C-alpha positions in Angstrom: -6.3 -8.3 3.4 -5.2 -5.5 5.7 -3.0 -5.4 8.8 -4.9 -5.7 12.0 -4.0 -2.1 13.0 -5.8 -0.8 9.9 -8.9 -3.0 10.6 -9.0 -1.7 14.2 -8.6 1.9 13.0 -11.6 1.4 10.5 -13.7 0.0 13.4 -12.8 2.9 15.6 -13.9 5.4 12.9 -17.1 3.4 12.2 -18.0 3.4 15.9 -17.2 7.1 16.1 -14.4 6.6 18.6 -11.9 8.5 16.5 -11.9 10.8 13.5 -9.3 10.2 10.7 -8.5 14.0 10.8 -6.9 13.6 14.2 -3.6 12.8 12.6 -1.7 14.1 9.7 1.5 12.5 8.3 3.8 15.2 9.5 2.6 14.9 13.1 3.5 11.2 13.5 6.4 10.6 15.8 8.7 8.4 13.9 11.3 8.2 16.7 9.0 6.6 19.2 9.8 3.3 20.9 6.8 1.3 19.7 8.0 -1.8 21.5 7.1 -0.2 24.9 3.3 -0.2 24.2 2.2 -3.4 25.7 -1.5 -2.6 25.1 -1.1 -2.2 21.3 1.2 -5.3 21.1 -1.4 -7.3 22.9 -4.5 -6.0 21.2 -3.2 -5.3 17.7 -0.2 -7.4 17.0 -1.2 -10.6 18.8 -4.3 -10.9 16.6 -2.8 -9.8 13.3 -2.8 -12.4 10.5 0.6 -11.1 9.3 2.4 -11.4 12.7 3.5 -15.0 12.3 5.3 -14.8 8.9 5.1 -11.5 7.3 5.8 -8.9 9.9 9.4 -7.6 10.1 8.5 -5.5 13.2 7.5 -8.6 15.3 10.0 -11.0 13.7 12.3 -12.8 16.1 15.1 -11.9 13.6 13.8 -8.3 13.1 15.8 -6.3 10.5 17.5 -3.2 11.9 15.2 -0.2 11.6 12.0 -2.1 11.0 8.9 -0.3 12.1 5.3 -1.4 12.7 2.6 -1.2 10.1 0.8 2.0 9.4 -2.2 1.0 11.4 -0.1 0.4 14.5 1.7 3.7 14.1 -1.7 5.5 13.7 -3.1 3.9 16.8 0.1 4.5 18.8 0.0 8.2 17.9 -3.7 8.5 18.9 -3.0 6.7 22.2 0.1 8.7 23.0 -1.9 11.9 22.5 -4.7 10.6 24.7 -7.1 10.7 21.8 -7.7 6.9 22.1 -8.1 4.8 25.3 -7.3 1.2 25.9 -11.0 0.7 26.6 -11.8 2.0 23.1 -9.3 -0.5 21.7 -10.6 -3.4 23.7 -14.2 -2.7 22.5 -13.3 -2.9 18.8 -10.8 -5.6 19.1 -13.4 -8.1 20.2 -15.8 -6.9 17.5 -16.5 -9.4 14.8 -16.2 -8.5 11.1 
């Protein structure tokens, strides 16, 4: 099993919408306000099998300092750098498999 963010990232690479080399660990913005990205919350989190019980980031009793999964962070970074569009996300989010 993988988080939905990771699955979406795999689909984007498979469909040649993104390249994994776009991001390196040092370039990720760890101070971002991830809660403000309604597109990712809707397309990634709302369909994630971990959201209901296993996701601290989306928990109603979220622990202080919790962050989203790596897949969400990766997608957030690409979207914030205009390397990924909402349309690209929507296309792979409805893809089966």
